[in-house]
N, C-alpha and C positions, 0 to 999 in steps of 0.2 A: 505656471505651476507644474510641480512635478508629481506625477501620480504613479505610484507603483502597484502594479496588478500583478498579483501572485496567487493564483487559485490553484487547487489541487483538481482532479478529474472530476466531472459530474458523472458518477458511475451509471453506466447504461444508456448515456446520451451523447455526452461530449469528453473528448480528451482534454487535459489541461491547457495545452496550447490554444485550443478552440475556443475554449470557454475565455481565456484571458483576451483573446482577439476580440469576442463578439462585445465584451465589456467596453473594451477600448475604441471600437468602432463606434458604439453609442455616444461614448463621452466625446470623441473627435467630432461628431456630427452636431454637437451642441457647443463645443468649446475648442474649435480647431487649434486654437494659439497654445493651449496646454500641452505640456510634454508627457507622453505616455512610456513608462517603462515595463516591459512585460518580462515576467520572470516566472513561467509557469513552474509548478512544484509537484512533487510525488513523494510518497512516504517510502514504502517498499512493495506496495501493490501495483496494479495496472498503470502503466505509464511510466514506470521506473527507468526502463532503458531509453525510452523516447526522450525524456526530459534530460538524462544524463548525456545522452547522443548530442542533443542541441548545446549543451553546455561545455563539454570537454573538447577542446580544441585538438585536432590530429586523431581524435578517435575514428574507428572505422567498425561498421556493422558486418557480422559474418552470419549469413543465412544459414540456419540448422533444420533438418527435418525432425522433427518430434512427435510426441503424442498427446492427446487430450486426456481427461480424466477418466473417459472410458477405453482408452487405448486407440482412438481413431487418429489417423494422421493429421498433423496440423503444423504449419510454419511457425518457426520461432527463430531466434537470433541471439547471438552473443556480441556485447559491445567490448571491442578491445582498445585499451589504452596503455601503449608499452607493454608492460609483462603483467597488468591487471586486467581482468575480464570482470563485466557485468551481466548477470543474468537475472531473468525476472521469473520467478516461479508462476505467476499468473498466466504466461504464455502457455504452459503446459497444463496447469493444474486450475486454471481460473474458472470462478463460479460463471462467468459470462459465457463459456464455452458450451455450457449445458442448457437445455430448456428446462422449465420448471418441473416438468414430469421426469426429467432423468437425474434430478437431483437425489442422491442416495449416497452419504458420507460412508455408509458400511460397505460399499464396492467400488467407489471411486479411488483412483491411484495417482500417486506422485511420480510414476515411472518416467514421465516425459521430462522432469526436471532433472532427473539423472542424466538422461541423454545431453541436455544443455551443458550441465556440469562437465561431463566427459569430453564434449565438444570444446570446451573452453581450455581444459587441461591439454587436449591434443593440439591446440592452436598455439600453444607454448607459454600459456598463462601460468605464473607461479602464484598469483593471488586471484581468487574467485570471490567476487561479493555477490551474495544470493540476495535478491529482494524479495522479501516475503510479505505476502497479504493477497486478499481476494481470492483465496483457493475454494475449491469445491471439495477438497480432500481432508480426511480425519484418520490417516493411516500411519501417523507417527514417522512419516518419511520411509515406510517399508519399501515402498515402489521405488523410490529415488535410490535406495540401497540395492534393490535388485538389479537396477539399469547399471550399477556399479560392481555388479558381481557378489554382493553380500546380503542378499535377500533372505528373508525368513524361510524356514523349514520346519516340518512337522517332525514328530518322532520316528516316522517311518522313512524320513529323509526326501519327503516331496515338498515340492516349492508351494507355498500358501497361494490360494486365489487373491486376486487384487482386492483392495479395500480394508477399512479398519475393522470390520466384523470377525474375519478369519484370525486376527492377531492373538486371540485367546488360545490358538492352536500351535502358537509358535514354540518351537523348542529349543532352537538355536540359529545362527546365521549360516547362510551357505559356504561362506569364505570370508576373507578380507577384501575391503575395497580395492579395485583394480585401478588405482588412479596414480597419476605422476605426483611426485611430492609437491603439494600446492597448499598454500594457506587459504581456510575457508572462513568467511565472514557472513553472518547472517544480519541483513539491514532491516529492521522492524521496528514500529513504534508500538507494538503490542508487547505489554509486560505480563501476559498472563502466564502461569505455569502450565505444565503439560496436562495434568490431571487435578480432580476435586472440583470444589464449587465454582472457582474461578478459571478453571481448566479449559483446554481446547474443545472438549465435548460439550460441556455445560453451557458455555458462553456463546459458541460459533455454531455449534452443531445444528441447532434449530433452523438457521437461516441457510443451511445446506441440505435441508430436506430431512433431518432426523426428529423423530418423536420423542416423547418424553422416556419412552421405554428403550428407544434406540441410544438416547443419550447415556443412560446408565450402562448399556451393554458396551459402548463404544468407550466410555471411561474406565470401565474395568478392563477392557483388551489394551488399551493404551498403558494402564499399570501394569500388566503382565508383560507387554512387549519391551517397557523400559527396564524391566529387570533382565531380560534377555541381552539388551543392548549393554547394560551396565557390567554383567557378567562377560559377554565375548568380548567386548571393546575396552574394557578395563576403565571404566568411569563410574561415577557415582553422582548421585544428586539430580537425575534428569527429570523427576517428576516434579521438583519444586524451584529449578532453576528459572528465574524471570526470561521471560521470551520463548521458553520451550514449548509453549502452547501455540505460538505464531504458526499460521497456515496448516493447521490441524495436526500440529506437532512436528511440523519440518524443522523448527527450531531446535527442538530436543535432538533429533537425528543429526543436525549439523554440529551440536555440541559434542555428541557422541564421537563424531569424527574429528574432534579436536579444534572445531571452530569456535568462535565466538560471537557475541550479539552485540551490534552497535545500533544506534538511532539511525534509522532511514531519513527522517526530514533533517536531522544534523548533518548527514552526508552530503545530501542534495544541497542544503543551503550553502554549504561550503564550495561545493563544486560551482555553484552558479553566482556565488559573490553576494548573496543577499544581504549580509550584514552591511557592507558597503554601500548597497543601494538603499537600505534602510536609513542610513545615515544621511543620505542625500534627499529622501523623499519629503513631501509635504503632507502627503496623504497616502494611506494603504488600503488597497481593495486586495482581499482574500475570499476564498470560498470553497464550497464541495457540494456534493449531490445531495447529502443529509447533514445539516447541523444540528447534531444532538448530544446526548450526555457523553456518547463516545468520543466525540469531537475534542472534549475538554481533557481528554486523556491522552495527550502526547500526540494527536492528529495535526495535519498541516495548518488548519486554520487557527488553532489554538497556539501553535508555535509562532506563527507569524504575528499573531495578537500580542502575544508577551512581549516580542521584540519592539513592536510599536509603542507599547504601553511604557517600557523601559526608557523609550526616547521621547516621550511625551508627545507621541503622535496619534491621531485619530486613526481608528481601523474600522473599516466597514466590512461585514460579512455578506455576501450574496450566496445564496443557496438554493437549490430545488425546493427543499422545505427546511423550515426552521422548527426546531421542537425544543430548544433549549431556552430557559427563562432569561429574561434580560438581566436579573441580578446576578445569575451564574455567569452569564456571557460578559458582563462588565468587569467582573471579578478577574476575567482571563485577560481583559485588555480591549474587549469589543466596544466600540463605540455605538453601532447600530447594526442591525441585521434587516435584510430584505430577502424575500423568497419568491421563488417562481410560481409556486402555488397560490400565494396570496396575491401576486400581480395579475395572474390570469383569473383567478376565483376558480380553478379546477386542477386536480392532479393529473387528469388527461390531457389538456391542453399544455400544461407544463412539461410534460413528456415529449409532447409531439412538437413544440415549437421552442427549444430551449434557447437557439440562438436570438430568434426575435426578441424573446423575453429578456435576455441578458443585455442585448443592445437597448432596450427601451429602459431597463433599469439603468445602464450606463448614462444614458442621456439625462436621467432624471438625476442621477448623482450629481452629474456635471453642474446642472442648474442649481443645486443645493450647496454644492461645495466649493465650486471653481471662483477663483478671485476674479474681478474685474476691474476696469481702471478707475471705477467709482467706489470700489470697496476698499476700505482700510485694510492695510496687510495685517493678517491675525499673527498673534504670537505664536511659537512652536508648540505651546502646551494648550492652545485653544481647541474647543471641541464643539461640534453641534449635536443637538439631540434630534 
């Protein structure tokens, strides 16, 4: 039996490659004769560069010194593949870089991403693909622009402090971005606009530490800053463009620089040849840290399940926790779901022992789904409940 294992990361516990290997190890222990095909995935968030580095033959990783959302030094990297560079915003702006007490989108900055983009351009890239997701920032890309020489300044000509809060005082940009001629692409599967009820502040602000009052202030600040960007960079429609709200408004800033938005999961699946692997698979296993309503809006698990459904394949989702109803999941192509929280009976143990949990679930799935010599070969459209 050929089993395709293609999870996303389990945020805060396991990378996508580690999660895939844990499930495969459990399956192999139970059914060693089955063929395991591991194709770990990512959208635009954490793990974007790691997954692409493993998939793109001949690529090389260039270490870069950058800063985290509070301006502290952290290591980053640029993935170079010919004249195309890939950078991951989460390496500099990631929520995982902060403690819960440090989360404050009113003062966190995307400056570190600007350093990564500048390094990619200096390395000779003519196209820079920026993975967006998992950010701790809500500054509309103001920090990124500052690192590129075009940060916001107030009416007195002083640079604004870091963060989304001070953007209400933005009068203009300090200059034009000091970049070599490059094409910018934002890779994300978030289609939220920059502002409004479904915007960056309202939807993602609370998980970054924003209170209800903070959300209202941040949304107004992004609205004001978008006007500055539109006037100074000669663009329009930044507040409503799909994907503009990705990574706290970094999507809008990249659009303002002449970039475009593409699907992160589509980019990854093409790079790793997922479509061809789906054509050859007998069963698909995918997963992520939390399988919830957001998962069905263009996230990795939903994209994989859709592809399996189109081929009449069963698709099993393994997650840290499952908060999506079975009817909703089935409509997306999911045959069944399994969660670490249910497996262990507690969230604490699921977070403490994710590898063991995934191995044990993998072994259980092997017993349920694997064919044996005594089993009749199922048809391609057969599924198990």
